[in-house]
KESEBA-128461 format. One record per residue (C-alpha): residue in three letters; x, y, z. Coordinates in steps of 0.05 Angstrom, whole numbers, padded with zeros to 5 digits, always signed. Layout:
BEGIN
ALAXYZ
...
***
This chain:
BEGIN
MET+00000-00004+00007
ARG+00031+00069-00014
PHE+00031+00121+00043
HIS+00025+00197+00032
PRO+00058+00224+00097
ASP+00036+00296+00105
GLN+00083+00350+00141
LEU+00094+00321+00208
GLN+00061+00374+00269
VAL+00094+00377+00337
LEU+00064+00403+00401
LEU+00114+00434+00455
VAL+00081+00431+00522
PHE+00132+00475+00569
THR+00114+00523+00615
LYS+00170+00574+00600
GLU+00217+00576+00539
ASP+00281+00551+00566
ASN+00341+00519+00533
GLN+00308+00453+00524
CYS+00250+00485+00491
ASN+00291+00523+00440
GLY+00322+00462+00428
PHE+00260+00427+00406
CYS+00244+00492+00374
ARG+00311+00498+00328
ALA+00307+00418+00316
CYS+00231+00415+00278
GLU+00252+00481+00239
LYS+00318+00439+00224
ALA+00279+00374+00201
GLY+00216+00411+00167
PHE+00171+00405+00220
LYS+00109+00442+00234
CYS+00114+00467+00314
THR+00068+00487+00357
VAL+00090+00515+00425
THR+00040+00518+00484
LYS+00056+00537+00555
GLU-00016+00537+00592
ALA-00033+00457+00603
GLN-00111+00483+00599
ALA-00107+00505+00525
VAL-00064+00440+00504
LEU-00125+00389+00485
ALA-00158+00442+00443
CYS-00101+00457+00413
PHE-00100+00391+00395
LEU-00163+00371+00377
ASP-00159+00427+00330
LYS-00094+00411+00294
HIS-00088+00334+00307
HIS-00015+00338+00329
ASP+00029+00275+00308
ILE+00075+00284+00372
ILE+00068+00315+00426
ILE+00129+00330+00480
ILE+00111+00347+00545
ASP+00155+00379+00594
HIS+00159+00332+00661
ARG+00209+00354+00696
ASN+00180+00401+00743
PRO+00105+00364+00762
ARG+00094+00433+00821
GLN+00081+00473+00753
LEU+00060+00422+00709
ASP+00019+00355+00714
ALA+00042+00316+00659
GLU+00016+00250+00675
ALA-00053+00281+00684
LEU-00050+00321+00620
CYS-00015+00254+00575
ARG-00090+00225+00610
SER-00130+00275+00588
ILE-00102+00271+00514
ARG-00107+00191+00514
SER-00179+00199+00533
SER-00188+00228+00460
LYS-00201+00176+00411
LEU-00162+00223+00359
SER-00103+00210+00401
GLU-00103+00133+00390
ASN-00037+00148+00329
THR-00010+00199+00361
ILE+00071+00197+00399
ILE+00077+00220+00467
ILE+00139+00246+00490
GLY+00158+00266+00567
VAL+00222+00306+00580
VAL+00252+00271+00650
ARG+00305+00306+00689
ARG+00376+00283+00683
THR+00388+00249+00749
ASP+00454+00213+00784
ARG+00409+00180+00829
GLU+00394+00104+00805
GLU+00345+00104+00747
SER+00267+00088+00753
SER+00223+00059+00727
VAL+00183+00078+00669
MET+00120+00041+00684
PRO+00084+00101+00714
LEU+00102+00137+00651
ILE+00070+00084+00601
ALA+00008+00075+00649
ALA-00007+00149+00636
GLY-00004+00140+00566
PHE+00071+00166+00549
THR+00094+00127+00485
ARG+00169+00139+00509
ARG+00221+00187+00553
TYR+00271+00237+00539
VAL+00321+00257+00581
GLU+00336+00331+00580
ASN+00394+00350+00535
PRO+00377+00416+00494
SER+00436+00404+00442
LEU+00403+00417+00374
MET+00429+00352+00347
ALA+00408+00316+00407
CYS+00339+00344+00399
TYR+00353+00332+00321
ASN+00366+00262+00330
GLU+00302+00251+00374
LEU+00260+00269+00327
LEU+00290+00232+00262
GLN+00283+00165+00309
LEU+00208+00191+00328
GLU+00194+00208+00248
PHE+00227+00138+00219
GLY+00207+00097+00282
GLU+00142+00109+00318
VAL+00105+00158+00265
ARG+00116+00117+00208
SER+00095+00050+00248
GLN+00028+00104+00264
LEU+00021+00121+00200
LYS+00012+00041+00171
LEU-00031+00029+00226
ARG-00075+00084+00204
ALA-00070+00059+00139
CYS-00097-00014+00159
ASN-00160+00026+00172
SER-00180+00030+00101
ILE-00156-00045+00094
PHE-00208-00068+00148
THR-00259-00028+00128
ALA-00249-00056+00050
LEU-00251-00132+00092
GLU-00310-00105+00129
LYS-00350-00083+00067
SER-00322-00137+00019
GLN-00382-00189-00005
GLU-00325-00250+00001
ALA-00328-00284+00062
ILE-00270-00273+00092
GLU-00239-00308+00155
ILE-00167-00298+00184
THR-00128-00362+00234
SER-00068-00360+00265
GLU-00007-00418+00258
ASP-00049-00461+00309
ARG-00115-00444+00274
ILE-00146-00397+00321
ILE-00193-00348+00289
GLN-00171-00282+00296
TYR-00219-00244+00240
ALA-00280-00258+00212
ASN-00315-00205+00167
PRO-00393-00198+00174
ALA-00395-00230+00106
PHE-00368-00292+00134
GLU-00401-00288+00200
THR-00467-00286+00159
THR-00453-00338+00113
MET-00434-00384+00179
GLY-00502-00360+00214
TYR-00461-00331+00274
GLN-00462-00268+00310
SER-00417-00207+00308
GLY-00353-00221+00345
GLU-00373-00298+00358
LEU-00319-00330+00331
ILE-00259-00293+00349
GLY-00207-00337+00393
LYS-00247-00396+00374
GLU-00206-00451+00353
LEU-00216-00482+00273
ALA-00239-00546+00293
GLU-00286-00524+00347
VAL-00330-00502+00288
PRO-00372-00552+00261
ILE-00336-00590+00199
ASN-00381-00637+00153
GLU-00328-00652+00101
LYS-00342-00711+00063
LYS-00284-00724+00038
ALA-00222-00752+00088
ASP-00167-00743+00055
LEU-00184-00682+00029
LEU-00163-00646+00093
ASP-00094-00678+00095
THR-00080-00648+00018
ILE-00107-00580+00043
ASN-00050-00581+00102
SER+00007-00616+00066
CYS-00007-00574+00013
ILE-00016-00497+00058
ARG+00037-00517+00110
ILE+00097-00515+00059
GLY+00074-00449+00032
LYS+00025-00455-00024
GLU-00043-00429-00031
TRP-00098-00484-00043
GLN-00160-00479-00080
GLY-00225-00525-00085
ILE-00293-00542-00065
TYR-00303-00549+00012
HIS-00358-00578+00051
THR-00381-00552+00122
LYS-00446-00535+00161
LYS-00470-00468+00192
LYS-00481-00461+00266
ASN-00550-00482+00251
GLY-00521-00546+00227
ASP-00547-00530+00157
ASN-00503-00562+00106
VAL-00460-00517+00059
GLN-00413-00520+00002
GLN-00362-00475-00005
ASN-00311-00442-00058
VAL-00246-00432-00008
LYS-00177-00410-00031
ILE-00136-00411+00025
ILE-00072-00372+00030
PRO-00009-00373+00079
VAL+00019-00311+00102
ILE+00095-00312+00114
GLY+00109-00270+00190
GLN+00166-00267+00227
GLY+00217-00312+00228
GLY+00199-00325+00156
LYS+00157-00377+00179
ILE+00075-00381+00168
ARG+00039-00337+00222
HIS-00032-00337+00187
TYR-00078-00368+00140
VAL-00128-00318+00106
SER-00185-00366+00075
ILE-00228-00333+00017
ILE-00290-00364+00015
ARG-00355-00364-00032
VAL-00411-00402-00026
CYS-00434-00454-00076
ASN-00514-00447-00069
GLY-00527-00469-00144
SER-00576-00414-00147
ASN-00554-00387-00215
LYS-00525-00434-00265
ALA-00458-00389-00279
GLU-00440-00388-00202
LYS-00451-00463-00204
ILE-00401-00468-00264
GLU-00351-00431-00230
CYS-00355-00479-00163
VAL-00350-00538-00209
GLN-00290-00509-00243
SER-00252-00493-00182
ASP-00268-00574-00155
THR-00197-00585-00168
HIS-00148-00552-00118
THR-00093-00503-00160
ASP-00034-00474-00138
ASN-00006-00412-00180
GLN+00065-00420-00153
SER+00075-00495-00166
GLY+00056-00478-00237
LYS-00016-00515-00238
HIS-00057-00499-00291
LYS-00112-00448-00274
ASP-00175-00450-00323
ARG-00181-00382-00359
ARG-00240-00399-00405
LYS-00299-00388-00361
SER-00328-00342-00390
SER-00331-00380-00459
LEU-00360-00440-00428
ASP-00427-00464-00456
VAL-00472-00479-00396
ARG-00521-00520-00442
THR-00458-00571-00454
LEU-00444-00576-00386
ALA-00511-00582-00369
SER-00524-00641-00410
ARG-00457-00674-00393
SER-00477-00668-00318
SER-00530-00709-00332
GLU-00490-00764-00349
VAL-00442-00760-00296
GLY-00462-00788-00236
SER-00399-00758-00191
GLN-00382-00683-00185
ARG-00314-00705-00188
ARG-00311-00740-00253
HIS-00355-00677-00277
SER-00299-00630-00266
SER-00253-00666-00295
MET-00295-00682-00356
ALA-00314-00602-00355
ARG-00248-00579-00353
ILE-00215-00634-00403
HIS-00274-00612-00452
SER-00264-00541-00450
MET-00191-00544-00470
THR-00200-00596-00530
ILE-00164-00534-00573
GLU-00107-00518-00537
ALA-00042-00550-00527
PRO-00032-00621-00514
ILE+00011-00604-00455
THR-00049-00564-00413
LYS-00093-00630-00427
VAL-00039-00667-00394
ILE-00031-00619-00333
ASN-00110-00623-00328
ILE-00115-00690-00327
ILE-00053-00695-00271
ASN-00090-00653-00235
ALA-00158-00690-00229
ALA-00124-00753-00206
GLN-00087-00717-00155
GLU-00159-00711-00123
SER-00175-00780-00111
SER-00093-00798-00090
PRO-00065-00815-00036
MET-00009-00773-00012
PRO+00049-00791-00039
VAL+00025-00802-00112
THR-00005-00732-00103
GLU+00069-00702-00082
ALA+00095-00743-00138
LEU+00043-00721-00186
ASP+00066-00653-00160
ARG+00138-00660-00176
VAL+00117-00684-00247
LEU+00078-00606-00253
GLU+00136-00581-00224
ILE+00191-00615-00294
LEU+00130-00606-00339
ARG+00127-00523-00317
THR+00199-00518-00324
THR+00201-00536-00398
GLU+00171-00485-00451
LEU+00108-00536-00470
TYR+00049-00482-00469
SER+00053-00468-00537
PRO-00011-00483-00575
GLN+00003-00534-00632
PHE-00040-00535-00695
GLY-00041-00576-00750
ALA-00014-00551-00807
LYS-00050-00547-00872
ASP-00017-00535-00946
ASP-00072-00478-00956
ASP-00049-00448-00898
PRO+00000-00388-00901
HIS+00011-00380-00832
ALA+00023-00446-00805
ASN+00068-00447-00880
ASP+00110-00392-00853
LEU+00128-00411-00790
VAL+00147-00484-00816
GLY+00186-00449-00865
GLY+00213-00403-00807
LEU+00235-00471-00780
MET+00277-00499-00838
SER+00303-00425-00865
ASP+00382-00409-00851
GLY+00388-00483-00822
LEU+00361-00456-00756
ARG+00338-00507-00704
ARG+00263-00473-00669
LEU+00287-00469-00594
SER+00240-00484-00542
GLY+00262-00422-00490
ASN+00274-00448-00421
GLU+00291-00523-00440
TYR+00353-00503-00464
VAL+00364-00423-00456
LEU+00344-00426-00381
SER+00345-00498-00353
THR+00388-00478-00299
LYS+00355-00418-00287
THR+00291-00398-00277
LEU+00259-00323-00305
GLN+00258-00268-00250
GLN+00182-00252-00233
VAL+00173-00177-00209
PRO+00171-00160-00129
SER+00100-00151-00120
SER+00134-00105-00056
VAL+00167-00060-00112
ILE+00128+00005-00111
THR+00121+00023-00191
PRO+00094+00086-00216
ILE+00021+00085-00236
SER+00042+00132-00304
LEU+00090+00182-00330
HIS+00054+00224-00280
ASP+00061+00193-00218
VAL+00136+00199-00220
PRO+00170+00205-00144
PRO+00188+00277-00145
ARG+00262+00260-00129
ILE+00267+00215-00188
ALA+00232+00268-00228
ARG+00296+00319-00202
ALA+00339+00268-00227
MET+00311+00261-00300
GLU+00300+00336-00321
ASN+00352+00340-00362
GLU+00354+00282-00398
GLU+00355+00300-00460
TYR+00437+00329-00454
TRP+00488+00291-00456
ASP+00514+00303-00389
PHE+00459+00268-00359
ASN+00493+00236-00299
ILE+00450+00161-00302
PHE+00479+00149-00224
GLU+00438+00202-00194
LEU+00372+00165-00233
GLU+00406+00100-00206
ALA+00407+00121-00129
ALA+00340+00146-00128
THR+00307+00094-00156
HIS+00346+00045-00116
LYS+00382+00008-00175
ARG+00327+00008-00222
PRO+00337+00066-00262
LEU+00308+00018-00332
ILE+00238+00031-00316
TYR+00232+00108-00298
LEU+00278+00130-00353
GLY+00253+00082-00404
LEU+00176+00105-00387
LYS+00202+00180-00403
MET+00248+00168-00464
PHE+00195+00133-00502
ALA+00142+00172-00491
ARG+00184+00226-00510
PHE+00183+00180-00584
GLY+00115+00164-00579
ILE+00139+00090-00580
CYS+00057+00065-00548
GLU+00027+00105-00605
PHE+00066+00062-00650
LEU+00075+00000-00618
ASN-00010+00012-00610
CYS-00006+00000-00536
SER-00016+00023-00476
GLU+00028+00053-00425
THR+00019+00000-00372
THR+00028-00050-00422
LEU+00095-00012-00433
ARG+00107-00004-00349
SER+00099-00089-00341
TRP+00139-00093-00403
LEU+00203-00053-00372
GLN+00185-00083-00309
ILE+00190-00151-00328
ILE+00261-00134-00374
GLU+00296-00097-00316
ALA+00282-00156-00265
ASN+00318-00199-00311
TYR+00379-00158-00304
HIS+00423-00181-00255
SER+00437-00130-00204
SER+00497-00166-00180
ASN+00539-00148-00228
PRO+00579-00088-00217
TYR+00574-00066-00298
HIS+00516-00105-00339
ASN+00461-00086-00293
SER+00397-00041-00309
THR+00434+00017-00294
HIS+00486+00003-00366
SER+00423-00010-00410
ALA+00391+00054-00385
ASP+00455+00087-00407
VAL+00455+00056-00465
LEU+00392+00072-00472
HIS+00402+00148-00458
ALA+00462+00150-00511
THR+00408+00112-00566
ALA+00356+00173-00557
TYR+00408+00223-00551
PHE+00439+00202-00624
LEU+00361+00198-00651
CYS+00357+00265-00638
LYS+00402+00289-00682
GLU+00377+00325-00744
ARG+00416+00278-00796
ILE+00400+00219-00758
LYS+00322+00244-00759
GLN+00325+00259-00835
THR+00350+00186-00843
LEU+00316+00128-00799
ASP+00242+00115-00797
PRO+00198+00115-00744
VAL+00209+00032-00736
ASP+00279+00042-00741
GLU+00280+00093-00681
VAL+00237+00042-00637
ALA+00280-00021-00656
ALA+00338+00030-00630
LEU+00317+00049-00566
ILE+00281-00034-00566
ALA+00343-00063-00573
ALA+00386-00007-00531
THR+00330-00029-00470
ILE+00343-00107-00477
HIS+00417-00111-00504
ASP+00446-00134-00444
VAL+00379-00172-00398
ASP+00404-00234-00361
HIS+00474-00210-00370
PRO+00516-00253-00327
GLY+00572-00220-00316
ARG+00625-00258-00359
THR+00644-00255-00432
ASN+00636-00294-00488
SER+00697-00328-00491
PHE+00691-00348-00409
LEU+00629-00384-00425
CYS+00655-00423-00483
ASN+00721-00441-00446
ALA+00671-00463-00389
GLY+00621-00500-00439
SER+00572-00470-00403
GLU+00500-00492-00439
LEU+00488-00423-00473
ALA+00549-00431-00507
ILE+00537-00504-00527
LEU+00458-00477-00538
TYR+00478-00423-00595
ASN+00555-00466-00616
ASP+00601-00409-00593
THR+00582-00354-00630
ALA+00544-00293-00611
VAL+00534-00337-00545
LEU+00500-00273-00501
GLU+00477-00223-00555
SER+00434-00289-00581
HIS+00413-00299-00500
HIS+00397-00233-00503
ALA+00358-00225-00553
ALA+00315-00292-00553
LEU+00305-00279-00473
ALA+00275-00223-00489
PHE+00222-00235-00548
GLN+00206-00297-00498
LEU+00193-00247-00437
THR+00158-00205-00478
THR+00108-00250-00509
ARG+00091-00302-00459
ASP+00043-00255-00422
ASP+00000-00214-00455
LYS+00002-00151-00398
CYS+00071-00144-00414
ASN+00072-00159-00489
ILE+00078-00093-00532
PHE+00080-00122-00594
LYS-00002-00158-00591
ASN-00039-00099-00626
MET+00015-00090-00683
GLU-00002-00122-00749
ARG+00039-00184-00764
ASN+00087-00153-00818
ASP+00102-00094-00782
TYR+00122-00142-00722
ARG+00170-00179-00765
THR+00202-00123-00794
LEU+00206-00095-00722
ARG+00229-00151-00689
GLN+00284-00160-00743
GLY+00309-00093-00736
ILE+00319-00105-00650
ILE+00352-00172-00665
ASP+00403-00143-00718
MET+00418-00085-00674
VAL+00426-00129-00611
LEU+00470-00179-00646
ALA+00510-00110-00671
THR+00528-00107-00600
GLU+00579-00169-00607
MET+00662-00147-00604
THR+00681-00205-00651
LYS+00639-00182-00711
HIS+00663-00102-00682
PHE+00712-00089-00740
GLU+00672-00122-00788
HIS+00617-00072-00776
VAL+00656-00008-00771
ASN+00696-00035-00849
LYS+00623-00038-00869
PHE+00605+00034-00845
VAL+00676+00069-00871
ASN+00660+00038-00945
SER+00585+00045-00958
ILE+00579+00111-00921
ASN+00642+00154-00891
LYS+00681+00147-00954
PRO+00620+00165-01002
LEU+00609+00226-00953
ALA+00679+00241-00949
ALA+00694+00246-01026
LEU+00629+00297-01023
GLU+00657+00340-00978
GLU+00718+00347-01016
ASN+00686+00365-01077
GLY+00644+00413-01038
GLU+00581+00379-01062
VAL+00544+00364-00998
ASN+00501+00422-00997
ARG+00485+00417-01068
ASP+00470+00351-01071
GLU+00429+00335-01008
GLU+00373+00302-01039
ALA+00417+00252-01060
ILE+00458+00244-01001
ASN+00390+00225-00966
THR+00374+00181-01017
MET+00445+00142-01009
LEU+00433+00133-00937
ARG+00367+00116-00941
THR+00374+00053-00975
PRO+00359-00006-00927
GLU+00435-00034-00928
ASN+00458+00036-00904
ARG+00401+00050-00858
THR+00407-00028-00828
LEU+00481-00005-00824
ILE+00477+00068-00789
LYS+00435+00034-00733
ARG+00491-00018-00727
MET+00529+00033-00703
LEU+00489+00079-00672
ILE+00468+00029-00619
LYS+00548+00006-00615
CYS+00572+00080-00599
ALA+00523+00074-00551
ASP+00549+00019-00517
VAL+00621+00037-00513
SER+00604+00114-00501
ASN+00629+00119-00421
PRO+00699+00148-00444
CYS+00666+00208-00471
ARG+00617+00218-00406
PRO+00637+00269-00360
LEU+00700+00263-00318
GLU+00664+00230-00257
GLN+00620+00183-00296
CYS+00671+00161-00337
ILE+00716+00143-00283
GLU+00653+00099-00243
TRP+00646+00061-00308
ALA+00725+00051-00305
ALA+00716+00020-00250
ARG+00651-00020-00251
ILE+00674-00062-00309
SER+00740-00062-00288
GLU+00714-00100-00227
GLU+00667-00142-00263
TYR+00721-00172-00310
PHE+00772-00183-00247
SER+00719-00217-00220
GLN+00717-00258-00290
VAL+00793-00275-00274
ARG+00798-00299-00209
CYS+00735-00350-00222
SER+00766-00363-00291
PRO+00761-00449-00319
LEU+00833-00436-00342
LYS+00862-00466-00277
ASN+00921-00485-00304
LEU+00954-00422-00306
ARG+00988-00375-00259
GLU+00942-00320-00241
THR+00992-00274-00245
ASN+01010-00286-00317
THR+00932-00286-00335
ILE+00918-00219-00297
ARG+00977-00189-00340
SER+00961-00219-00406
LEU+00896-00185-00391
GLU+00924-00116-00369
VAL+00958-00105-00436
ARG+00911-00145-00480
GLY+00848-00100-00443
LEU+00890-00032-00449
THR+00899-00056-00522
LEU+00840-00079-00553
GLY+00804-00019-00524
SER+00852+00033-00553
ARG+00844-00004-00621
VAL+00771-00008-00619
LEU+00768+00069-00595
SER+00813+00087-00648
GLU+00773+00055-00694
ILE+00709+00084-00691
LEU+00734+00150-00677
SER+00786+00155-00730
LEU+00717+00153-00778
LYS+00718+00233-00796
SER+00659+00239-00820
THR+00625+00206-00768
SER+00600+00259-00734
CYS+00550+00287-00787
ILE+00515+00219-00772
ILE+00523+00204-00704
SER+00548+00265-00674
LEU+00593+00246-00613
PRO+00602+00307-00568
VAL+00676+00298-00578
MET+00705+00263-00648
ASN+00772+00288-00664
LEU+00807+00232-00667
SER+00881+00273-00633
SER+00846+00311-00589
PHE+00803+00250-00557
LEU+00852+00208-00554
LEU+00886+00255-00510
SER+00824+00279-00473
GLU+00818+00281-00390
SER+00749+00234-00400
VAL+00787+00173-00436
SER+00859+00186-00402
ALA+00815+00172-00337
PHE+00773+00123-00367
PHE+00840+00082-00374
LEU+00878+00103-00319
ALA+00822+00079-00266
ALA+00816+00011-00302
TYR+00891+00003-00306
LEU+00900+00024-00234
HIS+00839-00014-00216
TRP+00867-00077-00249
LEU+00933-00065-00207
***
């Protein structure tokens, strides 16, 4: 739940403005709190009822002048003081400490031993703000949640780990026929149970005790003895110590009063578990009521009816879906050992990409023929996602506790300030990283994509785009010093900066801009912090999968599309025309693969021969201004646009030395730290570590200089990409590049 704390208000109750009172006044001013001082005890309660202060500090040093305990009791007698923090200021004494119980009994939250120092008072206020006040803010917010529970039409029950009923909302009490508060404190076993299936209770307990949700049909009795059939969902809640402390039960009575409700209950008869990957029927709305009704007359058992209804409703789905439904149905009447074994079977099935629908190919079906052709073209074998790419890794899910903006207009102020100058080259990505707690990609992505109108081009909502950015950022490794979502956001920023250059805007089409921004976002997703050479030498599964060729780049592109298309909620391509999607997809993949360094000089040479040399010849002949249309025509050929996009993302990917000095040094430290950690766990253990490190020093600096020299020696590149510094001699002698290599070298040493 999101909290919106207002400016804290502090009420100081002192009979005179002494040093202690002044200390708290100045501390409130320093902390930005609103402070009110009251000298008369009679006016305290009226002042509090008028302004509802968050913190009240009462002088308890001289009981003869001010009866602090009586005043505190008077304040606590008001219901409005339920969430108010009351502090008692007591004298410093050399005698033995006395008990604080009289203060607590009077209603004080804590005591403060007199100390008029500004910092002592300021620190006390800070501890209150981030301790008691924040806790009270959460408690106040809970009132909204309990109001929702009280008014909910769903019957909700909360029990402790020992099955003691701790809460039951009015809907639950009405459903079961109990009076208000009658169930609170009772053991669950004391409530009448009429469970017809003895094994089901064991099944439920075995499921929820290991932290899994259970959902299904449950039979019980009301207080008056009437039988009732319920559609129950039981959710374990992890609490203190990482153990299950509560169980939340959401109950809906299956009274059969309408057919739709009856069908829904029948569908839920087999318990499901989202966390273990068991199939949950998503086709309720499309079920044929008459078909189910006719089948129910032929099947005597309601359980059998449920299984048949599930299988019947999924006849056009993938075969794996049918298998999962049959396993779920078999689990209902199976003993515990068999049920647990089937759970493991479902886990195995879930780890492979078997959920895609399979259609029989027909000669007159162009879509099917195209798919088959795609499987056979270029000698490539169709990949099945998790089966190979992630056979030892589970895809990251977006944490439910992560707070993300509802829209671009809902960005917190500190993050908005960090993105104010994002259109300039000197934009500091590290400030955004700090403001977003190492999650800059979603915020910068939302702003960049909005500026370029990506949602309008893709015909998707901002919600879908936000979900997509969330899942992509969740699959970047925050543990990597360099190849994390901050690097992705940095490359995205550089790409957007280049796209705003006039020559680029004249050369590229909107689909090229969209491809460039998406490619920059995903170009290092799920990067393990190791190089291609490392993975190949280590014989990793990814290297085997991609035949030691562009291992990581192929994985980044494949995984990004897998993450995007597996869930409609984050599928930004779902509303695109088929041909447009194929064009965009090809452009994205080509740009991601272009970031592979083994092809670097090949891409650069093509760029030089196709773009730089022709432009240089025109510049020398003075024909650039006279034949602008011919130049644009030359640049806008599909082949040259592809080369420009490749060079654009390559420059964005290695643009760290061109950043301001502080950022340049930070990037140098990060990348050297990541590569150096790779050396320490290198599979080439037969080599002496010292020799390996020294070799890496020489080769790394030599290769880095060569790569930069190759890119920056393209004198005409400035008319295409326009890096801030493009003259070779001045650039290589510039402070930023020198600092970059010096920092990397010193870090290696």
